[in-house]
N, C-alpha and C positions, 0 to 999 in steps of 0.2 A: 395540574400539581396544585394541592390545597394550601391556602394562605397560612403562614404558621399562626401557631396562637400567640395573644401578644399581653407582656404584662404591662399596664401603666405603673409607671414609677414618677410618682405625686411629692414635692418638695414644697412647703411652706414658705412663712416669711424670712426673709435674712440668708437663707441660702444663696442668693444671687450674689451677696458678699467676700462667698468661701474663698480663702487662700489668702482674704487681708484682716478679714473679720477675727477679730479677737484668737490668733493662729494659735496661742499655747493649751487653749479648748479646743477648738476644730481643724489646727492643723494647716498644711498649707496647700492644701491637693486645691482645686480650684472647681466649680460645678460643673465647667464643660469636662476637666478632666474626667470625673464622676460619671459623667453620659457617655463619657466615649469607653471606659472601663467597663461601666455597665449594659453597653450595648456590645459589646465582644464578649461578656462572660452570658448574657441570654443566648447570643450565637452558638457559643457553645451546643445548649442546651435547645437547637433548633427554633427560638422564641425571637418574636420579634416584639421592641420595646416602643412605647408611646411616650417620652420624657419627659415631663414640663415641671417649671417652678412658676411660686406665687406669692405676692404677700397679703391675699385677699383670701381669708377665712370663706366667703359665701362660691369663691370661684374653683374651690378644694371640693367644697359641695357637690358641685354641678361636674366637675371631671369624675367624682365617685359615681354620681348617676349615669355619667358618659361611658364610663368602663361597665358597668352593669348593660347596659343597654345594644354595647359593643359587644358584648358575650364574653369581655376579658379571662385569659387563665386566672390571672389574679393583679393584686394592688399590692404595690409596696409602697409604703406612704412615712416622708418624714415629714410630717407636721409641724414642727422645730415647736414656737412657743404655744402652738395650736391644744401642742400637744394635751399640755395643762391647763385648757381654760374650755375649749370646742366641745360642749354635747351637742353642736349641730353634726360635727362630726364622727360623733358616736352613735348618734341617731342615723346618719348615710351610710358608715359602715356600716351596723347591724340588718340596713333596710336591698340592704344589696347581695348577689348571689356570688361573684367574686369573693375567692377569698381575701381578708387584709391582715399584708403584714407591717408590723410596725417596722421603722428602723431609723437609729442614731447614730450620727457621729459620734458622740460623747457618753460618757454612761449616766443619763439623767441622776440613777442612784447615789450617785456620790457628789452631785453637785448641792447647790439650795435646798431646802426644804420644800418648798414650792414646786420643784421639779420631781417631785417623789411619787407625783399624782399625773395616771395617764388617762387621759379619757379614751383616746382613740385606742390605747390598748386594750380597754373591755373589750373592744367590738375585732380585737384581730385576731389571730388564730398563732400567731407565733410575733417574738420579738428581738431585732439584733441592734447589739448598742458596743459603744464603747470602745472599735475596732477603728475607727474612719471608715475609708474607703471602704475595706473587707466588711464592714457591716454589710454594705449595698449586697455585697459579691455572693455571702452568703446567703442573704435574705433570694436572692435570685435561682440560687442551689434549692433552698426549702421550697421555692414557689416551682420550678421547675418538676420537684419530686411530688407536689400535689396530683 
């Protein structure tokens, strides 16, 4: 029996505080609840999930490289604040072969002006945003369809 294809779902800074962090923006769903829902949705598609969170930019870059080395089916990334600042993440996304899908709980386009720029989005094949947890689930559906 072959191993199922793997989706890397990477989460950036401060997402470990979901559930209590600015619930009026991000809701009350915790990162653990998002992870469980993502694992279930991926399983429906016969996919495995490597779900991770870090507050460190370089770690996200390393994980993008790891997804490439592991021949991941796709990378779903919520780069959080690094979305708007990290050329390093853009370069990593463009350097790897697995397609990158950007995801956000809120819709950055409806927030502060500085959040309207997405560097990671320039290296992504799709973006799902503004729906809370369903943004992740829609990204998994899209990744499965690739």
